[in-house]
PDB file of N, CA, C, O and CB in Angstrom:
ATOM      1  N   LEU A   1       8.186 -36.164  -4.278  1.00  0.00           N
ATOM      2  CA  LEU A   1       8.054 -34.792  -3.848  1.00  0.00           C
ATOM      3  C   LEU A   1       6.674 -34.316  -4.276  1.00  0.00           C
ATOM      4  O   LEU A   1       6.280 -34.504  -5.427  1.00  0.00           O
ATOM      5  CB  LEU A   1       9.187 -33.891  -4.438  1.00  0.00           C
ATOM      6  N   ARG A   2       5.944 -33.704  -3.362  1.00  0.00           N
ATOM      7  CA  ARG A   2       4.606 -33.199  -3.674  1.00  0.00           C
ATOM      8  C   ARG A   2       4.579 -31.708  -3.416  1.00  0.00           C
ATOM      9  O   ARG A   2       4.950 -31.258  -2.331  1.00  0.00           O
ATOM     10  CB  ARG A   2       3.512 -33.925  -2.837  1.00  0.00           C
ATOM     11  N   ILE A   3       4.144 -30.935  -4.402  1.00  0.00           N
ATOM     12  CA  ILE A   3       4.007 -29.490  -4.242  1.00  0.00           C
ATOM     13  C   ILE A   3       2.649 -29.044  -4.770  1.00  0.00           C
ATOM     14  O   ILE A   3       2.026 -29.732  -5.580  1.00  0.00           O
ATOM     15  CB  ILE A   3       5.150 -28.741  -4.975  1.00  0.00           C
ATOM     16  N   ILE A   4       2.201 -27.888  -4.300  1.00  0.00           N
ATOM     17  CA  ILE A   4       0.955 -27.288  -4.777  1.00  0.00           C
ATOM     18  C   ILE A   4       1.284 -25.885  -5.259  1.00  0.00           C
ATOM     19  O   ILE A   4       1.853 -25.083  -4.519  1.00  0.00           O
ATOM     20  CB  ILE A   4      -0.152 -27.264  -3.654  1.00  0.00           C
ATOM     21  N   ILE A   5       0.924 -25.592  -6.507  1.00  0.00           N
ATOM     22  CA  ILE A   5       1.087 -24.262  -7.074  1.00  0.00           C
ATOM     23  C   ILE A   5      -0.274 -23.583  -7.024  1.00  0.00           C
ATOM     24  O   ILE A   5      -1.249 -24.100  -7.570  1.00  0.00           O
ATOM     25  CB  ILE A   5       1.652 -24.319  -8.541  1.00  0.00           C
ATOM     26  N   GLU A   6      -0.345 -22.418  -6.368  1.00  0.00           N
ATOM     27  CA  GLU A   6      -1.599 -21.695  -6.239  1.00  0.00           C
ATOM     28  C   GLU A   6      -1.477 -20.344  -6.940  1.00  0.00           C
ATOM     29  O   GLU A   6      -0.578 -19.558  -6.643  1.00  0.00           O
ATOM     30  CB  GLU A   6      -1.980 -21.511  -4.750  1.00  0.00           C
ATOM     31  N   GLN A   7      -2.385 -20.088  -7.868  1.00  0.00           N
ATOM     32  CA  GLN A   7      -2.452 -18.793  -8.525  1.00  0.00           C
ATOM     33  C   GLN A   7      -3.424 -17.917  -7.737  1.00  0.00           C
ATOM     34  O   GLN A   7      -4.571 -18.304  -7.513  1.00  0.00           O
ATOM     35  CB  GLN A   7      -2.894 -18.933 -10.023  1.00  0.00           C
ATOM     36  N   THR A   8      -2.968 -16.750  -7.320  1.00  0.00           N
ATOM     37  CA  THR A   8      -3.796 -15.897  -6.468  1.00  0.00           C
ATOM     38  C   THR A   8      -4.529 -14.795  -7.232  1.00  0.00           C
ATOM     39  O   THR A   8      -5.431 -14.162  -6.684  1.00  0.00           O
ATOM     40  CB  THR A   8      -2.944 -15.276  -5.402  1.00  0.00           C
ATOM     41  N   GLN A   9      -4.157 -14.563  -8.477  1.00  0.00           N
ATOM     42  CA  GLN A   9      -4.847 -13.539  -9.272  1.00  0.00           C
ATOM     43  C   GLN A   9      -6.169 -14.103  -9.776  1.00  0.00           C
ATOM     44  O   GLN A   9      -6.398 -15.312  -9.726  1.00  0.00           O
ATOM     45  CB  GLN A   9      -3.963 -13.063 -10.466  1.00  0.00           C
ATOM     46  N   GLU A  10      -7.038 -13.217 -10.261  1.00  0.00           N
ATOM     47  CA  GLU A  10      -8.356 -13.668 -10.722  1.00  0.00           C
ATOM     48  C   GLU A  10      -8.287 -14.496 -11.993  1.00  0.00           C
ATOM     49  O   GLU A  10      -8.971 -15.514 -12.101  1.00  0.00           O
ATOM     50  CB  GLU A  10      -9.252 -12.483 -10.951  1.00  0.00           C
ATOM     51  N   THR A  11      -7.483 -14.084 -12.949  1.00  0.00           N
ATOM     52  CA  THR A  11      -7.351 -14.807 -14.204  1.00  0.00           C
ATOM     53  C   THR A  11      -6.400 -15.986 -14.011  1.00  0.00           C
ATOM     54  O   THR A  11      -5.292 -15.823 -13.500  1.00  0.00           O
ATOM     55  CB  THR A  11      -6.847 -13.869 -15.331  1.00  0.00           C
ATOM     56  N   VAL A  12      -6.839 -17.159 -14.419  1.00  0.00           N
ATOM     57  CA  VAL A  12      -6.007 -18.354 -14.289  1.00  0.00           C
ATOM     58  C   VAL A  12      -5.208 -18.536 -15.571  1.00  0.00           C
ATOM     59  O   VAL A  12      -5.761 -18.521 -16.671  1.00  0.00           O
ATOM     60  CB  VAL A  12      -6.873 -19.616 -13.990  1.00  0.00           C
ATOM     61  N   PHE A  13      -3.915 -18.706 -15.416  1.00  0.00           N
ATOM     62  CA  PHE A  13      -3.029 -18.901 -16.555  1.00  0.00           C
ATOM     63  C   PHE A  13      -2.567 -20.346 -16.618  1.00  0.00           C
ATOM     64  O   PHE A  13      -2.474 -21.029 -15.598  1.00  0.00           O
ATOM     65  CB  PHE A  13      -1.824 -17.956 -16.474  1.00  0.00           C
ATOM     66  N   GLN A  14      -2.281 -20.799 -17.824  1.00  0.00           N
ATOM     67  CA  GLN A  14      -1.696 -22.119 -18.037  1.00  0.00           C
ATOM     68  C   GLN A  14      -0.283 -21.905 -18.552  1.00  0.00           C
ATOM     69  O   GLN A  14      -0.065 -21.147 -19.498  1.00  0.00           O
ATOM     70  CB  GLN A  14      -2.550 -22.985 -19.041  1.00  0.00           C
ATOM     71  N   PHE A  15       0.686 -22.583 -17.919  1.00  0.00           N
ATOM     72  CA  PHE A  15       2.072 -22.347 -18.287  1.00  0.00           C
ATOM     73  C   PHE A  15       2.961 -23.477 -17.786  1.00  0.00           C
ATOM     74  O   PHE A  15       2.608 -24.176 -16.836  1.00  0.00           O
ATOM     75  CB  PHE A  15       2.553 -21.007 -17.731  1.00  0.00           C
ATOM     76  N   PRO A  16       4.122 -23.657 -18.429  1.00  0.00           N
ATOM     77  CA  PRO A  16       5.109 -24.599 -17.905  1.00  0.00           C
ATOM     78  C   PRO A  16       5.894 -23.918 -16.785  1.00  0.00           C
ATOM     79  O   PRO A  16       6.180 -22.723 -16.857  1.00  0.00           O
ATOM     80  CB  PRO A  16       6.068 -25.099 -19.036  1.00  0.00           C
ATOM     81  N   PHE A  17       6.236 -24.679 -15.759  1.00  0.00           N
ATOM     82  CA  PHE A  17       6.919 -24.134 -14.587  1.00  0.00           C
ATOM     83  C   PHE A  17       8.113 -25.025 -14.247  1.00  0.00           C
ATOM     84  O   PHE A  17       7.951 -26.205 -13.939  1.00  0.00           O
ATOM     85  CB  PHE A  17       5.945 -24.023 -13.372  1.00  0.00           C
ATOM     86  N   ASP A  18       9.308 -24.448 -14.304  1.00  0.00           N
ATOM     87  CA  ASP A  18      10.533 -25.201 -14.010  1.00  0.00           C
ATOM     88  C   ASP A  18      10.854 -25.168 -12.527  1.00  0.00           C
ATOM     89  O   ASP A  18      10.711 -24.142 -11.862  1.00  0.00           O
ATOM     90  CB  ASP A  18      11.712 -24.645 -14.809  1.00  0.00           C
ATOM     91  N   ILE A  19      11.291 -26.318 -12.026  1.00  0.00           N
ATOM     92  CA  ILE A  19      11.734 -26.443 -10.632  1.00  0.00           C
ATOM     93  C   ILE A  19      13.080 -27.142 -10.650  1.00  0.00           C
ATOM     94  O   ILE A  19      13.205 -28.250 -11.172  1.00  0.00           O
ATOM     95  CB  ILE A  19      10.688 -27.233  -9.749  1.00  0.00           C
ATOM     96  N   GLU A  20      14.089 -26.494 -10.079  1.00  0.00           N
ATOM     97  CA  GLU A  20      15.393 -27.135  -9.948  1.00  0.00           C
ATOM     98  C   GLU A  20      15.425 -27.861  -8.614  1.00  0.00           C
ATOM     99  O   GLU A  20      15.197 -27.263  -7.563  1.00  0.00           O
ATOM    100  CB  GLU A  20      16.558 -26.096 -10.054  1.00  0.00           C
ATOM    101  N   ILE A  21      15.707 -29.146  -8.666  1.00  0.00           N
ATOM    102  CA  ILE A  21      15.775 -29.982  -7.465  1.00  0.00           C
ATOM    103  C   ILE A  21      17.251 -30.190  -7.148  1.00  0.00           C
ATOM    104  O   ILE A  21      18.004 -30.718  -7.966  1.00  0.00           O
ATOM    105  CB  ILE A  21      15.025 -31.364  -7.665  1.00  0.00           C
ATOM    106  N   ILE A  22      17.653 -29.771  -5.957  1.00  0.00           N
ATOM    107  CA  ILE A  22      19.044 -29.921  -5.521  1.00  0.00           C
ATOM    108  C   ILE A  22      19.069 -31.001  -4.448  1.00  0.00           C
ATOM    109  O   ILE A  22      18.359 -30.921  -3.446  1.00  0.00           O
ATOM    110  CB  ILE A  22      19.639 -28.558  -4.981  1.00  0.00           C
ATOM    111  N   TYR A  23      19.899 -32.009  -4.677  1.00  0.00           N
ATOM    112  CA  TYR A  23      19.972 -33.161  -3.782  1.00  0.00           C
ATOM    113  C   TYR A  23      21.057 -32.977  -2.719  1.00  0.00           C
ATOM    114  O   TYR A  23      21.914 -32.101  -2.837  1.00  0.00           O
ATOM    115  CB  TYR A  23      20.236 -34.436  -4.585  1.00  0.00           C
ATOM    116  N   ASN A  24      21.006 -33.807  -1.692  1.00  0.00           N
ATOM    117  CA  ASN A  24      21.983 -33.747  -0.595  1.00  0.00           C
ATOM    118  C   ASN A  24      23.422 -33.932  -1.068  1.00  0.00           C
ATOM    119  O   ASN A  24      24.347 -33.430  -0.429  1.00  0.00           O
ATOM    120  CB  ASN A  24      21.659 -34.803   0.441  1.00  0.00           C
ATOM    121  N   ASP A  25      23.628 -34.648  -2.186  1.00  0.00           N
ATOM    122  CA  ASP A  25      24.985 -34.849  -2.701  1.00  0.00           C
ATOM    123  C   ASP A  25      25.406 -33.713  -3.643  1.00  0.00           C
ATOM    124  O   ASP A  25      26.414 -33.826  -4.341  1.00  0.00           O
ATOM    125  CB  ASP A  25      25.078 -36.196  -3.431  1.00  0.00           C
ATOM    126  N   ASP A  26      24.631 -32.616  -3.662  1.00  0.00           N
ATOM    127  CA  ASP A  26      24.875 -31.412  -4.465  1.00  0.00           C
ATOM    128  C   ASP A  26      24.692 -31.598  -5.970  1.00  0.00           C
ATOM    129  O   ASP A  26      25.055 -30.708  -6.739  1.00  0.00           O
ATOM    130  CB  ASP A  26      26.257 -30.928  -4.210  1.00  0.00           C
ATOM    131  N   THR A  27      24.143 -32.721  -6.409  1.00  0.00           N
ATOM    132  CA  THR A  27      23.719 -32.836  -7.801  1.00  0.00           C
ATOM    133  C   THR A  27      22.357 -32.157  -7.926  1.00  0.00           C
ATOM    134  O   THR A  27      21.676 -31.925  -6.928  1.00  0.00           O
ATOM    135  CB  THR A  27      23.655 -34.342  -8.266  1.00  0.00           C
ATOM    136  N   SER A  28      21.972 -31.845  -9.146  1.00  0.00           N
ATOM    137  CA  SER A  28      20.671 -31.206  -9.336  1.00  0.00           C
ATOM    138  C   SER A  28      20.091 -31.595 -10.685  1.00  0.00           C
ATOM    139  O   SER A  28      20.793 -32.085 -11.569  1.00  0.00           O
ATOM    140  CB  SER A  28      20.791 -29.674  -9.227  1.00  0.00           C
ATOM    141  N   GLU A  29      18.799 -31.366 -10.819  1.00  0.00           N
ATOM    142  CA  GLU A  29      18.105 -31.561 -12.084  1.00  0.00           C
ATOM    143  C   GLU A  29      16.925 -30.603 -12.124  1.00  0.00           C
ATOM    144  O   GLU A  29      16.388 -30.213 -11.088  1.00  0.00           O
ATOM    145  CB  GLU A  29      17.639 -33.043 -12.261  1.00  0.00           C
ATOM    146  N   VAL A  30      16.531 -30.231 -13.336  1.00  0.00           N
ATOM    147  CA  VAL A  30      15.385 -29.348 -13.519  1.00  0.00           C
ATOM    148  C   VAL A  30      14.229 -30.174 -14.058  1.00  0.00           C
ATOM    149  O   VAL A  30      14.369 -30.891 -15.049  1.00  0.00           O
ATOM    150  CB  VAL A  30      15.725 -28.163 -14.477  1.00  0.00           C
ATOM    151  N   LYS A  31      13.090 -30.064 -13.395  1.00  0.00           N
ATOM    152  CA  LYS A  31      11.861 -30.727 -13.838  1.00  0.00           C
ATOM    153  C   LYS A  31      10.869 -29.640 -14.229  1.00  0.00           C
ATOM    154  O   LYS A  31      10.828 -28.576 -13.612  1.00  0.00           O
ATOM    155  CB  LYS A  31      11.267 -31.668 -12.717  1.00  0.00           C
ATOM    156  N   THR A  32      10.076 -29.912 -15.250  1.00  0.00           N
ATOM    157  CA  THR A  32       9.054 -28.970 -15.699  1.00  0.00           C
ATOM    158  C   THR A  32       7.681 -29.573 -15.455  1.00  0.00           C
ATOM    159  O   THR A  32       7.403 -30.703 -15.854  1.00  0.00           O
ATOM    160  CB  THR A  32       9.239 -28.612 -17.198  1.00  0.00           C
ATOM    161  N   ILE A  33       6.826 -28.799 -14.792  1.00  0.00           N
ATOM    162  CA  ILE A  33       5.444 -29.216 -14.577  1.00  0.00           C
ATOM    163  C   ILE A  33       4.537 -28.272 -15.356  1.00  0.00           C
ATOM    164  O   ILE A  33       4.909 -27.131 -15.633  1.00  0.00           O
ATOM    165  CB  ILE A  33       5.077 -29.223 -13.053  1.00  0.00           C
ATOM    166  N   GLN A  34       3.369 -28.741 -15.701  1.00  0.00           N
ATOM    167  CA  GLN A  34       2.393 -27.916 -16.406  1.00  0.00           C
ATOM    168  C   GLN A  34       1.358 -27.417 -15.402  1.00  0.00           C
ATOM    169  O   GLN A  34       0.637 -28.212 -14.798  1.00  0.00           O
ATOM    170  CB  GLN A  34       1.709 -28.713 -17.563  1.00  0.00           C
ATOM    171  N   VAL A  35       1.289 -26.117 -15.228  1.00  0.00           N
ATOM    172  CA  VAL A  35       0.298 -25.511 -14.343  1.00  0.00           C
ATOM    173  C   VAL A  35      -0.921 -25.192 -15.195  1.00  0.00           C
ATOM    174  O   VAL A  35      -0.821 -24.490 -16.201  1.00  0.00           O
ATOM    175  CB  VAL A  35       0.860 -24.219 -13.625  1.00  0.00           C
ATOM    176  N   THR A  36      -2.077 -25.715 -14.783  1.00  0.00           N
ATOM    177  CA  THR A  36      -3.282 -25.553 -15.600  1.00  0.00           C
ATOM    178  C   THR A  36      -4.497 -25.054 -14.818  1.00  0.00           C
ATOM    179  O   THR A  36      -5.509 -24.693 -15.418  1.00  0.00           O
ATOM    180  CB  THR A  36      -3.621 -26.858 -16.251  1.00  0.00           C
ATOM    181  N   ASP A  37      -4.411 -25.031 -13.491  1.00  0.00           N
ATOM    182  CA  ASP A  37      -5.554 -24.660 -12.661  1.00  0.00           C
ATOM    183  C   ASP A  37      -5.144 -23.632 -11.613  1.00  0.00           C
ATOM    184  O   ASP A  37      -3.961 -23.340 -11.437  1.00  0.00           O
ATOM    185  CB  ASP A  37      -6.154 -25.902 -11.982  1.00  0.00           C
ATOM    186  N   LYS A  38      -6.140 -23.094 -10.926  1.00  0.00           N
ATOM    187  CA  LYS A  38      -5.882 -22.130  -9.852  1.00  0.00           C
ATOM    188  C   LYS A  38      -5.072 -22.780  -8.726  1.00  0.00           C
ATOM    189  O   LYS A  38      -4.149 -22.163  -8.195  1.00  0.00           O
ATOM    190  CB  LYS A  38      -7.213 -21.568  -9.298  1.00  0.00           C
ATOM    191  N   ASN A  39      -5.403 -23.999  -8.366  1.00  0.00           N
ATOM    192  CA  ASN A  39      -4.650 -24.791  -7.391  1.00  0.00           C
ATOM    193  C   ASN A  39      -4.202 -26.061  -8.091  1.00  0.00           C
ATOM    194  O   ASN A  39      -5.021 -26.906  -8.452  1.00  0.00           O
ATOM    195  CB  ASN A  39      -5.509 -25.116  -6.109  1.00  0.00           C
ATOM    196  N   SER A  40      -2.907 -26.187  -8.278  1.00  0.00           N
ATOM    197  CA  SER A  40      -2.375 -27.319  -9.037  1.00  0.00           C
ATOM    198  C   SER A  40      -1.460 -28.175  -8.170  1.00  0.00           C
ATOM    199  O   SER A  40      -0.300 -27.817  -7.963  1.00  0.00           O
ATOM    200  CB  SER A  40      -1.617 -26.825 -10.276  1.00  0.00           C
ATOM    201  N   PRO A  41      -1.966 -29.316  -7.651  1.00  0.00           N
ATOM    202  CA  PRO A  41      -1.066 -30.231  -6.941  1.00  0.00           C
ATOM    203  C   PRO A  41      -0.265 -31.061  -7.947  1.00  0.00           C
ATOM    204  O   PRO A  41      -0.788 -31.474  -8.982  1.00  0.00           O
ATOM    205  CB  PRO A  41      -1.868 -31.161  -5.986  1.00  0.00           C
ATOM    206  N   HIS A  42       0.990 -31.294  -7.634  1.00  0.00           N
ATOM    207  CA  HIS A  42       1.864 -32.068  -8.517  1.00  0.00           C
ATOM    208  C   HIS A  42       2.724 -33.011  -7.692  1.00  0.00           C
ATOM    209  O   HIS A  42       3.158 -32.675  -6.590  1.00  0.00           O
ATOM    210  CB  HIS A  42       2.754 -31.134  -9.372  1.00  0.00           C
ATOM    211  N   VAL A  43       2.962 -34.189  -8.240  1.00  0.00           N
ATOM    212  CA  VAL A  43       3.896 -35.146  -7.650  1.00  0.00           C
ATOM    213  C   VAL A  43       5.069 -35.255  -8.617  1.00  0.00           C
ATOM    214  O   VAL A  43       4.886 -35.510  -9.808  1.00  0.00           O
ATOM    215  CB  VAL A  43       3.216 -36.559  -7.386  1.00  0.00           C
ATOM    216  N   ILE A  44       6.275 -35.061  -8.091  1.00  0.00           N
ATOM    217  CA  ILE A  44       7.483 -35.074  -8.914  1.00  0.00           C
ATOM    218  C   ILE A  44       8.370 -36.215  -8.445  1.00  0.00           C
ATOM    219  O   ILE A  44       8.688 -36.318  -7.261  1.00  0.00           O
ATOM    220  CB  ILE A  44       8.240 -33.708  -8.840  1.00  0.00           C
ATOM    221  N   ASP A  45       8.766 -37.067  -9.375  1.00  0.00           N
ATOM    222  CA  ASP A  45       9.689 -38.151  -9.053  1.00  0.00           C
ATOM    223  C   ASP A  45      11.077 -37.572  -8.812  1.00  0.00           C
ATOM    224  O   ASP A  45      11.564 -36.760  -9.598  1.00  0.00           O
ATOM    225  CB  ASP A  45       9.723 -39.210 -10.189  1.00  0.00           C
ATOM    226  N   VAL A  46      11.705 -37.991  -7.728  1.00  0.00           N
ATOM    227  CA  VAL A  46      13.061 -37.549  -7.405  1.00  0.00           C
ATOM    228  C   VAL A  46      13.957 -38.767  -7.277  1.00  0.00           C
ATOM    229  O   VAL A  46      13.482 -39.883  -7.070  1.00  0.00           O
ATOM    230  CB  VAL A  46      13.084 -36.707  -6.097  1.00  0.00           C
ATOM    231  N   SER A  47      15.264 -38.539  -7.405  1.00  0.00           N
ATOM    232  CA  SER A  47      16.197 -39.671  -7.397  1.00  0.00           C
ATOM    233  C   SER A  47      17.109 -39.680  -6.175  1.00  0.00           C
ATOM    234  O   SER A  47      18.171 -40.301  -6.209  1.00  0.00           O
ATOM    235  CB  SER A  47      17.041 -39.647  -8.650  1.00  0.00           C
ATOM    236  N   GLY A  48      16.720 -39.012  -5.109  1.00  0.00           N
ATOM    237  CA  GLY A  48      17.514 -38.988  -3.889  1.00  0.00           C
ATOM    238  C   GLY A  48      16.868 -38.070  -2.868  1.00  0.00           C
ATOM    239  O   GLY A  48      15.737 -37.617  -3.047  1.00  0.00           O
ATOM    240  N   GLU A  49      17.610 -37.797  -1.780  1.00  0.00           N
ATOM    241  CA  GLU A  49      17.097 -36.902  -0.751  1.00  0.00           C
ATOM    242  C   GLU A  49      17.270 -35.459  -1.198  1.00  0.00           C
ATOM    243  O   GLU A  49      18.355 -35.046  -1.606  1.00  0.00           O
ATOM    244  CB  GLU A  49      17.810 -37.144   0.597  1.00  0.00           C
ATOM    245  N   VAL A  50      16.176 -34.693  -1.114  1.00  0.00           N
ATOM    246  CA  VAL A  50      16.170 -33.321  -1.604  1.00  0.00           C
ATOM    247  C   VAL A  50      16.651 -32.378  -0.499  1.00  0.00           C
ATOM    248  O   VAL A  50      16.178 -32.424   0.637  1.00  0.00           O
ATOM    249  CB  VAL A  50      14.752 -32.917  -2.092  1.00  0.00           C
ATOM    250  N   LYS A  51      17.614 -31.518  -0.872  1.00  0.00           N
ATOM    251  CA  LYS A  51      18.140 -30.514   0.057  1.00  0.00           C
ATOM    252  C   LYS A  51      17.444 -29.173  -0.136  1.00  0.00           C
ATOM    253  O   LYS A  51      17.177 -28.459   0.831  1.00  0.00           O
ATOM    254  CB  LYS A  51      19.653 -30.351  -0.129  1.00  0.00           C
ATOM    255  N   LYS A  52      17.149 -28.831  -1.400  1.00  0.00           N
ATOM    256  CA  LYS A  52      16.642 -27.499  -1.687  1.00  0.00           C
ATOM    257  C   LYS A  52      15.902 -27.503  -3.017  1.00  0.00           C
ATOM    258  O   LYS A  52      16.189 -28.317  -3.895  1.00  0.00           O
ATOM    259  CB  LYS A  52      17.787 -26.472  -1.705  1.00  0.00           C
ATOM    260  N   LEU A  53      14.950 -26.589  -3.160  1.00  0.00           N
ATOM    261  CA  LEU A  53      14.244 -26.377  -4.415  1.00  0.00           C
ATOM    262  C   LEU A  53      14.465 -24.941  -4.866  1.00  0.00           C
ATOM    263  O   LEU A  53      14.477 -24.019  -4.050  1.00  0.00           O
ATOM    264  CB  LEU A  53      12.729 -26.685  -4.266  1.00  0.00           C
ATOM    265  N   LYS A  54      14.639 -24.759  -6.172  1.00  0.00           N
ATOM    266  CA  LYS A  54      14.688 -23.419  -6.755  1.00  0.00           C
ATOM    267  C   LYS A  54      13.559 -23.343  -7.770  1.00  0.00           C
ATOM    268  O   LYS A  54      13.537 -24.088  -8.749  1.00  0.00           O
ATOM    269  CB  LYS A  54      16.091 -23.112  -7.421  1.00  0.00           C
ATOM    270  N   PHE A  55      12.621 -22.432  -7.525  1.00  0.00           N
ATOM    271  CA  PHE A  55      11.497 -22.267  -8.429  1.00  0.00           C
ATOM    272  C   PHE A  55      11.876 -21.301  -9.544  1.00  0.00           C
ATOM    273  O   PHE A  55      12.434 -20.233  -9.290  1.00  0.00           O
ATOM    274  CB  PHE A  55      10.251 -21.766  -7.670  1.00  0.00           C
ATOM    275  N   ASP A  56      11.569 -21.680 -10.770  1.00  0.00           N
ATOM    276  CA  ASP A  56      11.868 -20.886 -11.954  1.00  0.00           C
ATOM    277  C   ASP A  56      13.340 -20.452 -11.960  1.00  0.00           C
ATOM    278  O   ASP A  56      13.631 -19.256 -11.957  1.00  0.00           O
ATOM    279  CB  ASP A  56      10.946 -19.654 -12.018  1.00  0.00           C
ATOM    280  N   PRO A  57      14.265 -21.416 -11.967  1.00  0.00           N
ATOM    281  CA  PRO A  57      15.689 -21.100 -11.818  1.00  0.00           C
ATOM    282  C   PRO A  57      16.259 -20.225 -12.937  1.00  0.00           C
ATOM    283  O   PRO A  57      17.279 -19.566 -12.733  1.00  0.00           O
ATOM    284  CB  PRO A  57      16.471 -22.372 -11.749  1.00  0.00           C
ATOM    285  N   ASN A  58      15.629 -20.204 -14.105  1.00  0.00           N
ATOM    286  CA  ASN A  58      16.110 -19.373 -15.212  1.00  0.00           C
ATOM    287  C   ASN A  58      15.337 -18.065 -15.359  1.00  0.00           C
ATOM    288  O   ASN A  58      15.529 -17.320 -16.320  1.00  0.00           O
ATOM    289  CB  ASN A  58      16.029 -20.149 -16.503  1.00  0.00           C
ATOM    290  N   THR A  59      14.456 -17.799 -14.387  1.00  0.00           N
ATOM    291  CA  THR A  59      13.667 -16.568 -14.324  1.00  0.00           C
ATOM    292  C   THR A  59      12.892 -16.304 -15.618  1.00  0.00           C
ATOM    293  O   THR A  59      13.039 -15.258 -16.251  1.00  0.00           O
ATOM    294  CB  THR A  59      14.575 -15.387 -14.023  1.00  0.00           C
ATOM    295  N   TRP A  60      12.080 -17.265 -15.981  1.00  0.00           N
ATOM    296  CA  TRP A  60      11.209 -17.111 -17.154  1.00  0.00           C
ATOM    297  C   TRP A  60       9.892 -16.417 -16.806  1.00  0.00           C
ATOM    298  O   TRP A  60       9.275 -15.788 -17.665  1.00  0.00           O
ATOM    299  CB  TRP A  60      10.921 -18.476 -17.774  1.00  0.00           C
ATOM    300  N   LEU A  61       9.464 -16.529 -15.554  1.00  0.00           N
ATOM    301  CA  LEU A  61       8.142 -16.059 -15.158  1.00  0.00           C
ATOM    302  C   LEU A  61       8.241 -14.910 -14.153  1.00  0.00           C
ATOM    303  O   LEU A  61       9.283 -14.701 -13.533  1.00  0.00           O
ATOM    304  CB  LEU A  61       7.327 -17.211 -14.564  1.00  0.00           C
ATOM    305  N   LEU A  62       7.152 -14.180 -14.005  1.00  0.00           N
ATOM    306  CA  LEU A  62       7.034 -13.173 -12.959  1.00  0.00           C
ATOM    307  C   LEU A  62       6.046 -13.714 -11.922  1.00  0.00           C
ATOM    308  O   LEU A  62       4.899 -14.021 -12.247  1.00  0.00           O
ATOM    309  CB  LEU A  62       6.564 -11.777 -13.542  1.00  0.00           C
ATOM    310  N   PHE A  63       6.499 -13.826 -10.686  1.00  0.00           N
ATOM    311  CA  PHE A  63       5.628 -14.327  -9.630  1.00  0.00           C
ATOM    312  C   PHE A  63       6.204 -13.958  -8.281  1.00  0.00           C
ATOM    313  O   PHE A  63       7.373 -13.591  -8.165  1.00  0.00           O
ATOM    314  CB  PHE A  63       5.443 -15.852  -9.740  1.00  0.00           C
ATOM    315  N   GLU A  64       5.358 -14.061  -7.252  1.00  0.00           N
ATOM    316  CA  GLU A  64       5.802 -13.871  -5.880  1.00  0.00           C
ATOM    317  C   GLU A  64       5.712 -15.214  -5.183  1.00  0.00           C
ATOM    318  O   GLU A  64       4.726 -15.937  -5.329  1.00  0.00           O
ATOM    319  CB  GLU A  64       4.952 -12.784  -5.139  1.00  0.00           C
ATOM    320  N   LEU A  65       6.744 -15.542  -4.428  1.00  0.00           N
ATOM    321  CA  LEU A  65       6.794 -16.800  -3.705  1.00  0.00           C
ATOM    322  C   LEU A  65       6.403 -16.546  -2.255  1.00  0.00           C
ATOM    323  O   LEU A  65       7.010 -15.708  -1.589  1.00  0.00           O
ATOM    324  CB  LEU A  65       8.204 -17.445  -3.800  1.00  0.00           C
ATOM    325  N   GLU A  66       5.400 -17.257  -1.761  1.00  0.00           N
ATOM    326  CA  GLU A  66       4.983 -17.149  -0.365  1.00  0.00           C
ATOM    327  C   GLU A  66       5.291 -18.444   0.346  1.00  0.00           C
ATOM    328  O   GLU A  66       4.989 -19.525  -0.159  1.00  0.00           O
ATOM    329  CB  GLU A  66       3.481 -16.812  -0.253  1.00  0.00           C
ATOM    330  N   ASP A  67       5.894 -18.340   1.520  1.00  0.00           N
ATOM    331  CA  ASP A  67       6.207 -19.523   2.329  1.00  0.00           C
ATOM    332  C   ASP A  67       5.038 -19.927   3.180  1.00  0.00           C
ATOM    333  O   ASP A  67       5.124 -20.904   3.925  1.00  0.00           O
ATOM    334  CB  ASP A  67       7.414 -19.270   3.209  1.00  0.00           C
TER     335      ASP A  67
END
């Protein structure tokens, strides 16, 4: 799975970012990536076909999600 996290504000923050990966068989796991740059590409190892992603599933951060 490849995702890009883009920070749109002027100040760049470094922080851990949780992503819940939900698989087609309805199992899930939470992976944490380290965001360190304004545009942060990440590759995440997955163990099956992904059905859905939940960003910051425990609501630790304040952010807006753009599709």
